[in-house]
N, C-alpha and C positions, 0 to 999 in steps of 0.2 A: 789712305783709307777710302773705302767706297762710300758713296753718298748715302745709300740706304742702311749702312751698318755703322751706327754711331759708336764712338769709343766708350769703353767702360771706365776709363781713367779720366780723372779731372786734372787738368794742368793748373798748378798753383802759380799764382803771380807773386811778385816780391812782397806785395801787401799781405798775402795770405800765408806765406812761408813762415814756419816757426823759427824763432830766433834762439841762438845759443844752444843748439842741440849737439851734444857730444856723441861721437860714434858709439853705437851699441846701446844708447840710452832708451831708444824706442823698441829695442829688441829683447825686452825682459820677459821671462816666463810668467804666465798668468796662472794663478791657483784657481782651479775649478773644484769646489767642494764635492760635487756630484761624482767626479771621477777619482777622488782620493779615497782609496780603500784602506781599511785597517790591515796592517801587516804583522806577521809574527815577529816578535823581537828576537827570536833565536835564528830563524832561517830567512826571514824577509818575504815569505810566501803570503799572497793576499788571503785574507780571511773573509768568510761570508758576512754580510751586513748584520745578520742576526746573532753573530758571535759576541758573547760576553765573557770576559776573563773570569777565571774562578776567584771566589772570594779569598781574601788573605786571612785565613782563620788558623788558629793553633790546632795541632793534632788532638783528636779526642781519645785516642788509644795510645798505649805505650808500644814499645818495640815488640813485645810479645803479646799484643792484643789479639792475635789470631787464636791464641790458646783459650780465649774466653768461650769459643765455640769449638769444643774438641772434635765433634763429628766432622765439621768442615776442615779442620786442621789435619786430621788423619787422612781424610779422603783426598785432600789436595797433596799431601805428602806421598801417599802410596798409589793413588789413582787419579792423577790430575785430569785425565780425559773425562772421568765421571763428574768431577766438580765443574769442569767447563760445560758439560752437557746440562747440568742442573742450572747453572747460571744463565745459559742461553734460553732454556725453557722458562725461566722466571721472567725474562724480557719478552720473549715471543712464544706465547702459549701454543701456537699452531705448529711449532717445531718440537717434536718429542726429544727428550734428553738423550735418548739412545742414538739418534741420527747425529747430533752434534758431537757426542762422545766418540763415535766411530770416525767421523771426519777429523776430529782432533788427533785421535790415535794414529790415523794414516798420515796426516800432514806433519806430525812431530816425530815420526819414526826416524831414528838416526841409523845410518848405515855404516 
């Protein structure tokens, strides 16, 4: 070693050496809570820190609950792109329902 470049390692003496260390004992993983992300139980994908799992609540409607709103029921049955457009418009008022309807109709066209 060069005189001007001191070693970064400290040599242990017998007095400083740990006693009765089994191989691999000091090589254990360290849990760092800041690095542990929530993961999806289904696929294992990391979830955002703000994610909260949905509440475990019973269903509030029956299996035919959609029939309680006949207008939406018939629209969804015969014109799903229109229902999609109205749903998008209710979430984002700057998007007219007709734009979302046309995009849905184009993207769901079967050939």
